[in-house]
Backbone bond lengths (Angstrom), bond angles and torsions (degrees), N, CA, C in turn:
res aa  C-N    CA-C-N  psi(-1)  N-CA   C-N-CA  omega(-1)  CA-C   N-CA-C  phi
1 T - - - 1.403 - - 1.505 109.26 -
2 A 1.301 119.72 147.63 1.451 124.52 176.19 1.532 108.88 -126.99
3 Y 1.330 115.40 149.60 1.443 121.50 -176.07 1.526 108.45 -152.82
4 F 1.277 119.41 142.87 1.454 122.33 173.79 1.564 109.66 -93.59
5 D 1.348 116.47 131.59 1.420 119.82 178.33 1.547 111.28 -83.08
6 N 1.316 116.89 -178.74 1.472 119.30 -177.12 1.482 115.08 -68.46
7 Q 1.374 118.33 -14.55 1.462 122.98 175.38 1.510 114.12 -98.20
8 G 1.353 117.37 7.55 1.447 122.22 177.57 1.532 113.54 83.47
9 N 1.337 119.85 7.63 1.429 122.85 174.56 1.507 110.90 -80.04
10 L 1.310 115.16 147.06 1.485 119.69 -179.52 1.550 108.30 -94.37
11 L 1.319 115.90 125.13 1.451 122.43 176.65 1.534 107.82 -104.79
12 V 1.325 116.70 133.85 1.467 120.51 -178.06 1.527 109.62 -128.28
13 S 1.290 118.70 123.90 1.451 121.51 174.60 1.525 105.61 -84.23
14 D 1.338 116.97 113.30 1.434 125.39 -175.02 1.543 108.78 -94.64
15 Y 1.300 118.02 93.85 1.450 127.62 -174.86 1.522 109.41 -56.49
16 N 1.334 115.59 -45.52 1.488 118.27 -172.10 1.543 112.53 -80.80
17 S 1.339 119.75 -27.67 1.465 119.10 179.51 1.531 111.55 -99.62
18 N 1.379 117.89 3.08 1.442 120.02 176.97 1.452 114.26 56.45
19 S 1.344 115.43 46.28 1.505 120.53 -179.78 1.553 109.54 -149.03
20 L 1.335 112.69 166.98 1.452 120.44 172.53 1.532 104.47 -111.12
21 L 1.350 118.07 127.16 1.430 125.22 -176.65 1.510 108.49 -104.12
22 K 1.369 116.48 147.97 1.457 120.89 176.89 1.551 108.89 -129.15
23 F 1.363 115.92 130.37 1.428 122.43 178.69 1.529 109.79 -128.75
24 S 1.314 115.64 147.64 1.469 121.18 179.06 1.563 106.61 -73.26
25 D 1.328 115.71 166.83 1.460 119.10 179.74 1.530 113.55 -61.77
26 D 1.356 116.31 -18.66 1.449 120.02 178.54 1.569 112.92 -99.13
27 G 1.383 115.50 8.69 1.438 121.52 174.40 1.503 116.33 92.96
28 K 1.326 117.29 3.37 1.468 120.72 178.32 1.538 112.45 -72.31
29 F 1.277 120.26 131.29 1.457 124.77 -179.54 1.505 109.32 -71.20
30 L 1.365 115.42 122.13 1.482 122.06 -175.22 1.553 111.49 -105.06
31 G 1.327 117.45 -16.81 1.467 118.89 177.16 1.468 112.05 144.92
32 W 1.353 112.92 -177.11 1.478 121.24 -178.54 1.531 107.34 -145.07
33 I 1.347 115.19 159.51 1.470 122.62 174.49 1.510 109.53 -134.38
34 G 1.313 116.09 154.43 1.456 124.68 -179.20 1.487 111.79 142.44
35 A 1.284 115.96 -159.54 1.495 120.78 177.96 1.539 109.65 -87.97
36 K 1.321 116.52 136.28 1.470 122.61 178.49 1.522 105.91 -79.50
37 S 1.327 113.88 161.61 1.511 119.70 -177.24 1.545 109.90 -64.69
38 D 1.333 119.02 -21.51 1.482 120.22 176.32 1.525 113.51 -84.03
39 G 1.343 117.53 1.88 1.431 120.25 177.28 1.505 116.35 98.48
40 T 1.326 116.50 -16.26 1.485 119.63 176.02 1.507 111.12 -75.62
41 I 1.309 116.69 167.27 1.475 121.90 -178.54 1.538 109.59 -111.67
42 T 1.322 116.15 140.35 1.426 119.34 178.03 1.549 109.30 -63.91
43 D 1.341 116.58 155.46 1.460 121.36 178.18 1.534 105.60 -128.72
44 G 1.309 116.17 60.23 1.446 123.36 -174.50 1.503 107.61 122.46
45 W 1.361 114.39 -179.92 1.444 119.72 -173.45 1.545 108.25 -75.07
46 E 1.380 114.07 127.93 1.479 120.02 -179.93 1.572 106.40 -107.61
47 K 1.289 115.40 145.79 1.476 120.43 177.89 1.507 114.06 -102.18
48 A 1.358 118.66 -18.77 1.435 121.42 -177.52 1.522 108.56 -123.76
49 G 1.321 116.44 172.12 1.475 121.97 178.77 1.485 113.48 90.20
50 L 1.347 113.50 172.63 1.427 122.05 177.16 1.504 113.01 -118.23
51 A 1.367 114.20 148.80 1.440 119.46 -179.59 1.518 108.93 -95.02
52 G 1.338 115.24 159.74 1.427 121.05 174.38 1.498 110.65 -142.18
53 A 1.314 116.89 160.11 1.452 119.68 179.89 1.523 111.03 -67.80
54 S 1.340 117.50 141.49 1.448 122.61 -177.99 1.483 112.36 -154.53
55 S 1.342 115.46 148.89 1.474 119.63 174.72 1.541 107.62 -101.73
56 K 1.335 119.89 -2.55 1.455 121.60 176.38 1.519 111.76 -63.42
57 L 1.318 114.94 149.14 1.492 118.23 175.00 1.495 109.30 -59.75
58 G 1.354 115.72 131.59 1.448 123.48 -177.66 1.529 112.69 91.26
59 G 1.348 117.80 -9.29 1.443 120.98 173.07 1.495 109.45 -101.56
60 F 1.347 116.18 174.20 1.465 121.39 -174.86 1.540 110.42 -135.97
61 D 1.330 111.60 148.98 1.449 122.05 168.51 1.532 107.37 -126.68
62 K 1.285 117.17 99.15 1.489 121.33 179.20 1.533 112.25 63.97
63 P 1.331 121.08 59.87 1.430 122.09 176.04 1.532 108.58 -63.60
64 I 1.296 115.50 122.86 1.509 119.20 -173.38 1.514 116.04 -115.55
65 A 1.324 118.95 -21.17 1.454 121.57 -175.80 1.520 110.72 -149.48
66 L 1.329 117.40 151.05 1.443 121.86 176.08 1.496 111.34 -145.75
67 D 1.275 113.32 162.59 1.478 122.31 175.69 1.538 106.63 -156.68
68 L 1.337 115.91 170.28 1.473 120.56 174.69 1.498 111.10 -110.17
69 S 1.325 117.05 140.41 1.458 120.44 177.76 1.534 107.70 -75.81
70 E 1.303 118.63 173.70 1.410 121.55 179.72 1.506 116.34 -58.25
71 N 1.362 116.09 -27.59 1.461 118.77 179.87 1.517 112.59 -99.07
72 G 1.365 116.99 10.24 1.427 122.76 172.48 1.503 114.84 93.31
73 D 1.308 120.04 2.62 1.444 122.98 175.73 1.519 107.82 -67.87
74 I 1.334 116.82 154.29 1.432 124.34 -176.56 1.557 109.06 -95.24
75 V 1.289 117.07 129.16 1.460 124.01 178.99 1.459 110.26 -116.37
76 I 1.369 118.03 126.43 1.499 120.56 -172.82 1.496 107.64 -127.13
77 F 1.299 115.02 135.36 1.484 123.76 176.27 1.572 106.53 -102.73
78 E 1.306 114.78 129.93 1.474 121.25 178.83 1.557 110.20 -108.02
79 F 1.272 113.79 124.35 1.483 119.81 175.40 1.495 111.32 -63.94
80 G 1.349 118.34 -48.20 1.451 123.65 -174.18 1.461 114.26 -68.11
81 N 1.346 120.46 -42.92 1.449 123.40 -177.95 1.543 112.69 -92.31
82 G 1.325 118.06 -10.46 1.460 123.16 177.16 1.540 110.09 60.69
83 R 1.323 118.15 43.28 1.443 121.66 178.74 1.525 110.59 -141.13
84 V 1.345 111.56 165.85 1.494 120.17 176.79 1.515 106.66 -119.16
85 Q 1.322 118.40 123.51 1.466 124.62 178.72 1.535 111.20 -111.62
86 E 1.302 115.63 152.62 1.452 121.41 177.19 1.548 110.35 -118.54
87 F 1.335 113.18 138.25 1.472 121.25 -179.24 1.557 107.96 -130.67
88 S 1.326 113.51 149.25 1.454 117.79 173.67 1.499 111.62 -74.11
89 K 1.327 118.17 166.74 1.452 124.91 176.06 1.520 109.64 -54.50
90 E 1.325 116.40 -32.28 1.467 121.87 -179.95 1.545 113.31 -76.93
91 G 1.349 115.45 -1.78 1.443 119.14 179.04 1.541 115.09 86.02
92 K 1.316 119.22 17.78 1.413 122.96 -177.91 1.518 110.70 -97.09
93 F 1.333 119.05 138.45 1.473 122.39 179.77 1.516 108.41 -65.12
94 I 1.357 114.59 136.04 1.439 120.38 173.81 1.517 112.45 -110.05
95 D 1.330 117.55 -55.00 1.471 118.52 -173.63 1.546 109.89 -167.91
96 V 1.337 114.55 164.91 1.468 122.11 167.17 1.511 105.79 -93.78
97 L 1.336 116.14 121.03 1.507 119.99 -177.76 1.545 109.96 -88.15
98 A 1.287 119.69 -29.25 1.437 122.36 179.35 1.501 110.73 -161.87
99 S 1.326 116.69 152.93 1.534 119.16 177.79 1.479 107.75 -151.19
100 G 1.323 115.11 -179.21 1.479 124.56 178.51 1.537 113.65 86.58
101 F 1.328 116.33 21.41 1.440 117.27 -179.60 1.545 110.76 -89.61
102 N 1.319 116.05 152.39 1.473 123.22 -176.68 1.494 109.10 -113.37
103 G 1.328 117.06 78.14 1.420 119.63 -176.69 1.542 110.47 88.51
104 G 1.275 116.02 -165.59 1.466 118.91 -179.62 1.475 111.90 125.44
105 Y 1.299 117.62 173.40 1.468 116.99 -178.16 1.516 115.14 -153.18
106 D 1.316 119.64 0.02 1.485 118.16 178.54 1.533 112.82 -154.48
107 I 1.338 113.07 154.32 1.478 120.51 172.37 1.524 109.17 -138.23
108 K 1.298 116.57 159.23 1.461 123.92 174.74 1.530 106.32 -148.16
109 I 1.340 114.86 145.68 1.436 119.58 173.07 1.570 106.43 -117.28
110 R 1.285 115.55 129.67 1.486 121.23 177.84 1.552 108.01 -148.86
111 E 1.313 115.29 131.04 1.412 122.90 173.63 1.558 112.75 47.41
112 K 1.333 115.64 52.49 1.467 123.22 177.75 1.508 114.97 60.51
113 K 1.330 115.82 29.28 1.424 122.92 173.45 1.530 110.70 -130.04
114 L 1.315 116.36 138.88 1.448 124.35 176.07 1.484 109.76 -102.11
115 Y 1.367 118.70 121.88 1.452 125.66 -179.27 1.562 107.50 -105.40
116 V 1.280 117.92 120.14 1.467 121.86 -176.52 1.560 106.86 -119.41
117 V 1.327 116.82 123.47 1.468 121.84 171.93 1.465 108.85 -84.29
118 D 1.310 116.60 108.16 1.478 125.75 -175.61 1.499 107.36 -108.50
119 T 1.312 118.29 88.92 1.467 122.04 -175.88 1.479 114.01 -67.86
120 G 1.349 116.42 -33.95 1.480 121.42 -177.39 1.546 110.43 -64.31
121 N 1.349 116.45 -35.61 1.462 120.68 177.75 1.578 112.60 -98.29
122 K 1.288 114.51 5.41 1.468 122.69 177.55 1.519 113.40 51.96
123 M 1.330 113.48 54.45 1.474 119.67 178.72 1.511 112.62 -157.17
124 V 1.307 115.24 166.73 1.455 122.98 168.94 1.524 103.78 -112.83
125 K 1.363 114.39 117.82 1.490 120.15 -178.48 1.521 106.34 -94.98
126 I 1.315 114.83 134.61 1.480 123.21 176.91 1.442 107.90 -109.38
127 V 1.383 117.59 119.51 1.443 125.19 -175.32 1.542 108.60 -114.33
128 P 1.341 119.61 111.08 1.460 119.66 174.05 1.501 112.50 -62.97
129 L 1.316 116.33 134.77 1.468 120.08 178.73 1.564 108.28 -106.42
130 L 1.329 115.24 145.91 1.443 118.22 -179.11 1.505 109.96 -86.08
């Protein structure tokens, strides 16, 4: 999934490399976030290194969808871990907003509610956000 942030940068959830990529509006690579191949977690946008699948907070296992919260934070749904994580614009892990999903492929945030398409459980879960 791809999404433009509030600064016009393109955010891409890279399912195969288990990372979130960030590009400028003219296509310049600005960095990635997720788990590093050595098992540590990024703490902001990284420009070098390789990502790996991880169940650690701040890491990803098959990130498949993303959206922006009302304040511009990045919200990412992971197919492999069945959870939704939130990151700051600076690429720093904030929190897990929801978990326990069995597959799925999309999320949306509207009016302080998180909508998660959970295909494995055959439902759309609505999670109130504080």
